[in-house]
C-alpha positions as CSV (number, residue, x, y, z in Angstrom):
1,M,13.4,-171.5,-11.1
2,V,11.4,-172.5,-8.0
3,Q,8.8,-174.5,-10.0
4,G,11.5,-176.6,-11.5
5,L,13.3,-177.5,-8.3
6,S,13.6,-181.2,-7.4
7,L,15.5,-183.0,-4.7
8,V,18.9,-184.3,-5.8
9,P,19.5,-187.9,-4.5
10,Y,22.7,-188.9,-2.8
11,E,23.7,-190.8,-6.0
12,E,24.2,-187.5,-7.8
13,Y,26.1,-185.5,-5.2
14,G,29.2,-184.1,-6.8
15,L,27.8,-184.1,-10.4
16,E,26.5,-181.2,-12.6
17,R,22.9,-181.5,-11.5
18,W,23.9,-181.2,-7.9
19,Y,26.0,-178.0,-8.4
20,N,23.2,-176.4,-10.5
21,Y,20.7,-177.2,-7.7
22,H,23.1,-175.7,-5.1
23,S,23.5,-172.6,-7.3
24,Y,19.8,-172.1,-7.6
25,I,19.2,-172.4,-3.8
26,S,22.1,-170.0,-3.1
27,K,20.7,-167.4,-5.4
28,L,17.2,-167.8,-4.0
29,N,18.6,-167.5,-0.5
30,M,20.4,-164.3,-1.2
31,Q,17.3,-162.8,-2.9
32,A,15.1,-163.9,0.1
33,V,17.4,-162.3,2.6
34,S,17.7,-159.1,0.5
35,S,13.9,-158.8,0.3
36,A,13.5,-159.4,4.0
37,Q,16.1,-156.8,5.0
38,T,14.6,-154.1,2.7
39,N,11.0,-154.9,3.6
40,S,10.2,-155.3,0.0
41,D,8.0,-157.8,-1.9
42,E,9.1,-161.2,-0.7
43,F,8.2,-162.9,-3.9
44,V,10.6,-165.8,-3.2
45,K,8.4,-166.9,-0.3
46,E,5.3,-166.6,-2.5
47,Y,6.8,-168.8,-5.2
48,F,7.8,-171.5,-2.7
49,I,4.3,-171.5,-1.2
50,A,2.5,-171.4,-4.6
51,N,4.6,-174.3,-5.9
52,N,4.6,-176.3,-2.5
53,K,8.4,-176.4,-2.5
54,L,9.0,-175.7,1.2
55,V,8.6,-179.4,2.0
56,L,11.4,-180.0,-0.5
57,L,13.7,-177.7,1.5
58,V,13.0,-179.7,4.7
59,Q,13.7,-182.9,2.9
60,D,16.9,-181.5,1.6
61,L,17.9,-180.3,5.0
62,V,17.3,-183.7,6.7
63,A,19.1,-185.5,3.8
64,L,22.1,-183.2,4.2
65,E,22.3,-183.8,7.9
66,L,22.2,-187.6,7.4
67,W,24.9,-187.3,4.7
68,Q,27.1,-185.4,7.1
69,N,26.6,-187.9,9.9
70,R,26.6,-191.2,8.0
71,V,28.6,-190.6,4.8
72,F,31.0,-187.8,5.6
73,K,32.6,-189.8,8.5
74,H,33.5,-192.6,6.1
75,L,35.2,-190.0,3.8
76,I,37.2,-188.7,6.8
77,Q,38.3,-192.2,7.7
78,K,39.4,-192.9,4.1
79,Q,43.2,-193.0,3.9
80,E,43.2,-191.6,0.3
81,E,42.7,-187.9,0.2
82,P,40.7,-186.3,-2.6
83,S,42.5,-184.2,-5.2
84,S,40.1,-181.3,-4.3
85,T,38.0,-180.7,-1.2
86,F,35.7,-178.3,-3.1
87,P,32.9,-180.9,-3.7
88,I,32.9,-181.9,-0.1
89,Y,32.9,-178.3,1.1
90,T,30.0,-177.5,-1.2
91,V,27.8,-180.3,0.3
92,L,28.6,-179.1,3.9
93,Y,28.0,-175.5,3.0
94,H,24.8,-176.3,1.3
95,E,23.2,-177.3,4.6
96,L,23.9,-173.8,5.9
97,V,22.3,-172.2,2.9
98,V,19.2,-174.3,3.1
99,A,18.8,-173.7,6.8
100,N,19.2,-169.9,6.3
101,L,16.6,-170.0,3.5
102,L,14.1,-171.9,5.6
103,E,14.7,-169.5,8.5
104,T,13.9,-166.5,6.3
105,L,10.8,-168.1,4.6
106,T,9.2,-169.6,7.7
107,F,9.2,-166.3,9.5
108,H,5.7,-165.9,8.1
109,T,2.7,-167.9,9.3
110,D,1.5,-168.8,5.8
111,A,4.8,-170.5,5.0
112,M,4.7,-172.5,8.2
113,E,1.2,-173.7,7.4
114,T,2.3,-175.2,4.0
115,L,4.9,-177.4,5.8
116,N,2.1,-179.7,7.2
117,D,3.6,-182.9,8.7
118,S,7.1,-182.0,7.5
119,S,7.2,-179.4,10.3
120,V,7.8,-182.4,12.6
121,D,11.0,-183.2,10.7
122,L,12.1,-179.5,10.8
123,A,11.5,-179.3,14.6
124,D,13.4,-182.6,15.0
125,W,16.3,-181.2,13.0
126,C,16.4,-178.0,15.1
127,Y,16.5,-180.1,18.3
128,R,19.4,-182.2,17.0
129,A,21.3,-179.1,15.9
130,L,20.9,-177.5,19.3
131,C,22.0,-180.7,21.1
132,Y,25.1,-180.8,18.9
133,L,25.9,-177.2,19.7
134,V,25.4,-177.7,23.4
135,A,27.4,-180.9,23.5
136,N,30.4,-179.4,21.7
137,F,30.4,-176.1,23.4
138,S,33.0,-175.8,26.2
139,T,34.7,-172.8,27.7
140,E,36.3,-171.8,31.0
141,D,33.0,-170.2,32.1
142,S,30.9,-173.2,31.1
143,K,30.2,-174.1,34.8
144,E,28.9,-170.6,35.6
145,D,26.8,-170.5,32.5
146,Y,25.3,-173.9,33.4
147,L,24.3,-172.7,36.9
148,K,22.9,-169.5,35.4
149,A,20.9,-171.6,32.9
150,K,19.5,-173.7,35.8
151,D,18.3,-170.6,37.6
152,E,16.6,-169.4,34.4
153,V,14.8,-172.7,34.0
154,W,13.4,-172.3,37.6
155,L,12.3,-168.7,36.9
156,S,10.7,-169.9,33.6
157,L,8.7,-172.5,35.5
158,F,7.6,-169.8,38.0
159,Q,6.4,-167.5,35.2
160,I,4.5,-170.3,33.5
161,L,2.8,-171.7,36.6
162,L,2.3,-168.5,38.7
163,A,2.5,-165.4,36.5
164,N,-1.3,-165.5,35.9
165,Q,-0.7,-164.3,32.3
166,S,-3.4,-165.5,29.9
167,S,-0.8,-166.5,27.3
168,L,1.1,-168.7,29.8
169,R,-1.7,-170.6,31.4
170,Y,-0.8,-174.2,31.9
171,D,-3.3,-177.0,32.6
172,C,-2.0,-178.9,35.6
173,S,-5.0,-181.3,35.8
174,V,-3.7,-183.6,33.1
175,T,-2.3,-186.7,34.9
176,H,1.1,-186.9,33.3
177,R,1.7,-183.2,33.7
178,R,0.8,-183.3,37.3
179,A,3.1,-186.2,38.0
180,A,6.0,-184.5,36.3
181,L,5.5,-181.2,38.2
182,L,5.3,-183.0,41.5
183,K,8.8,-184.5,40.9
184,L,10.2,-180.9,41.3
185,R,9.4,-180.8,45.0
186,S,12.5,-182.7,46.0
187,H,14.7,-180.2,44.1
188,L,13.3,-177.1,45.8
189,T,15.7,-177.2,48.8
190,E,16.2,-174.4,51.3
191,D,19.5,-173.5,49.7
192,K,17.8,-173.1,46.3
193,I,15.1,-170.9,47.9
194,D,17.7,-168.8,49.6
195,V,19.3,-168.1,46.2
196,I,15.9,-167.5,44.4
197,P,13.4,-166.4,47.1
198,V,10.4,-166.4,44.7
199,L,10.7,-170.1,44.4
200,A,9.0,-170.3,47.9
201,D,5.8,-169.5,46.2
202,L,6.4,-172.3,43.6
203,R,7.0,-174.8,46.4
204,R,3.7,-173.8,48.1
205,F,2.0,-174.2,44.8
206,L,3.4,-177.7,44.3
207,E,2.4,-178.7,47.8
208,H,-1.1,-177.5,47.2
209,L,-1.2,-179.4,43.9
210,S,-0.1,-182.6,45.6
211,L,-3.0,-182.3,48.1
212,S,-5.7,-181.3,45.6
213,P,-7.9,-184.0,44.0
214,N,-6.6,-185.6,40.9
215,P,-9.2,-185.7,38.1
216,G,-7.4,-188.4,36.2
217,G,-6.8,-190.6,39.2
218,T,-3.5,-192.1,40.3
219,T,-4.2,-195.7,39.5
220,E,-3.1,-197.6,36.4
221,S,-6.7,-197.4,35.1
222,G,-6.5,-193.6,35.5
223,M,-3.4,-193.5,33.4
224,A,-5.0,-195.7,30.8
225,N,-7.4,-192.9,30.0
226,V,-4.5,-190.7,28.9
227,C,-3.9,-191.0,25.2
228,L,-0.6,-189.5,24.0
229,V,-0.2,-189.3,20.2
230,E,3.4,-188.6,19.0
231,M,4.1,-187.7,15.5
232,M,7.3,-189.2,14.0
233,P,9.8,-187.6,11.6
234,E,8.8,-189.5,8.5
235,I,11.4,-187.9,6.2
236,R,14.4,-189.0,8.3
237,D,13.0,-192.4,9.0
238,G,12.3,-193.0,5.3
239,L,15.9,-192.1,4.4
240,C,17.3,-194.3,7.1
241,R,15.3,-197.3,5.9
242,K,16.1,-196.7,2.3
243,Y,19.9,-196.4,2.8
244,A,20.2,-198.8,5.7
245,K,23.7,-200.5,5.6
246,K,24.5,-198.5,2.4
247,W,26.2,-195.4,3.9
248,K,29.7,-196.7,3.5
249,Q,29.1,-197.6,-0.2
250,L,27.6,-194.1,-0.7
251,A,30.9,-192.6,0.6
252,I,32.9,-194.8,-1.8
253,D,30.7,-193.9,-4.7
254,F,30.9,-190.2,-3.9
255,F,34.7,-190.3,-3.7
256,D,34.8,-192.1,-7.1
257,R,32.5,-189.5,-8.7
258,I,34.4,-186.4,-7.6
259,E,37.7,-188.0,-8.7
260,S,36.3,-188.9,-12.1
261,D,36.8,-186.6,-15.1
262,R,33.1,-185.8,-15.2
263,G,33.2,-184.9,-11.5
264,K,36.3,-182.7,-11.8
265,Q,34.9,-180.8,-14.8
266,A,31.6,-180.2,-12.9
267,A,33.5,-178.9,-9.9
268,R,35.5,-176.5,-12.1
269,R,32.4,-175.1,-13.7
270,A,30.8,-174.7,-10.3
271,A,33.8,-172.9,-8.9
272,T,33.6,-170.5,-11.8
273,Q,29.9,-169.9,-11.2
274,W,30.7,-169.1,-7.5
275,T,33.2,-166.5,-8.6
276,E,30.5,-164.9,-10.8
277,T,27.8,-165.1,-8.2
278,F,29.9,-163.4,-5.5
279,S,31.5,-160.8,-7.8
280,D,31.2,-157.2,-6.9
281,D,28.9,-156.4,-9.8
282,H,26.5,-159.1,-8.9
283,L,26.3,-158.4,-5.2
284,D,26.2,-154.6,-5.7
285,K,23.2,-155.1,-8.1
286,L,21.4,-157.4,-5.6
287,F,22.1,-155.4,-2.4
288,S,22.2,-151.8,-3.8
289,N,18.9,-150.8,-2.3
290,M,19.6,-151.7,1.3
291,G,19.0,-148.0,2.3
292,D,18.8,-144.5,1.0
293,G,22.1,-143.6,-0.5
294,E,23.7,-146.8,0.9
295,L,26.1,-148.8,-1.2
296,G,25.7,-152.5,-1.8
297,L,27.2,-154.6,0.9
298,P,30.0,-157.1,0.0
299,N,28.5,-159.6,2.5
300,P,25.3,-161.1,1.1
301,Y,23.9,-161.5,4.6
302,G,24.3,-157.8,5.4
303,G,26.7,-155.9,7.6
304,Q,30.4,-154.9,7.2
305,T,32.7,-157.8,6.2
306,K,35.2,-158.9,8.8
307,C,38.8,-159.8,8.4
308,V,39.2,-163.6,8.3
309,V,42.2,-163.4,10.6
310,C,41.5,-160.8,13.3
311,G,37.8,-159.9,12.8
312,E,38.4,-156.2,12.1
313,P,36.4,-154.3,9.4
314,T,37.9,-155.0,6.0
315,V,39.3,-152.7,3.4
316,K,40.9,-155.1,0.9
317,R,40.7,-158.7,-0.3
318,C,42.7,-161.3,-2.2
319,S,43.5,-160.0,-5.7
320,R,43.6,-163.5,-7.2
321,C,40.4,-165.2,-6.2
322,R,38.6,-162.1,-4.8
323,T,36.8,-164.1,-2.1
324,E,38.7,-163.6,1.2
325,W,38.7,-160.3,2.9
326,Y,41.4,-158.7,5.1
327,C,41.9,-155.5,7.1
328,R,45.5,-155.0,6.2
329,R,48.4,-156.7,4.3
330,E,49.9,-158.3,7.5
331,C,46.7,-160.4,8.0
332,Q,46.7,-161.4,4.4
333,V,50.3,-162.6,4.5
334,K,49.6,-164.5,7.8
335,H,46.6,-166.2,6.3
336,W,48.2,-167.1,3.0
337,S,49.4,-170.5,4.0
338,K,45.8,-171.6,4.8
339,H,44.2,-169.8,1.9
340,K,46.6,-170.8,-0.8
341,K,45.0,-174.1,-1.7
342,A,41.5,-172.8,-2.0
343,C,42.8,-169.7,-3.9
344,D,44.7,-171.9,-6.4
345,L,41.5,-174.0,-6.9
346,M,39.4,-170.9,-7.7
347,V,42.1,-169.5,-10.1
348,D,42.6,-172.8,-11.9
349,A,38.8,-173.1,-12.4
350,I,38.6,-169.6,-13.9
351,K,41.5,-170.3,-16.2
352,A,40.1,-173.6,-17.3
353,E,36.7,-172.0,-18.1
354,Q,38.4,-169.2,-20.1
355,E,40.4,-171.7,-22.1
356,N,37.3,-173.7,-22.9
């Protein structure tokens, strides 16, 4: 399965090949998580390393992010709604599956080493994902959390510069590092030191640093001796160049594909496969060895399933599609108006497959 994996281009999203690829990645992800949780042989990781397919996962992750940012927005703006949102949901969900699989596999050093230059694209993706989460996170306590985070940054700087731990030694003799650190002096006010007294030592350190000789010099010629080499995310840049000014057309083509008879049939077969993949028999077989005498977990990522409405531990689920879990009938009735469309889609796909 791993050896035959190949990246699916945007032009085939929503077709049979795309759904098969998504199914393979989902099953590999569940197996990788199961192996990691049980401390058993992580053969999925070994297969990815042996076949040099970890780079493919990074390429897929970056491509999915670009699709969401550049193509999905045109689908949202489109006045005509698709007959089914299942194909769109699958693409968005696939990014989470790939990210989780990469997180599981790259826990090991040997997996990270096989990424080579693609690790720059992976780090770049992580940075953008974190920025997105921070920019869209807002609560009533956000101001207090922000002030707490600022204090934690100051304490982190204190630890790195003055903790005298061998693992945290920081070379301040480099010209650009020295210049950046000296900019902190203006922010170390008396009020700040009153709140965090240990920062007085940090201020003394910075004053001493400003008076000490600068090996690199402070002139422009001194700065010219500093050579900074920055690696660029080649995967993302390559996709942006390839599909420049084509994102809107990709959205139109994707919509036409999922509305075609070929696309609808592929979606129905994929929905049926999902039902089989997340069936009780399949999951119990995959997760039956989580512990001594422990039953298989209904949630492939481990832990007790939670009610989709209130978050309480579940005891029952939808009898039609068997995908949504609830703690009691009241929650199931309350959620039915939102769940009905997805439930009907799954049931229709199962019936269509049985008739064929």
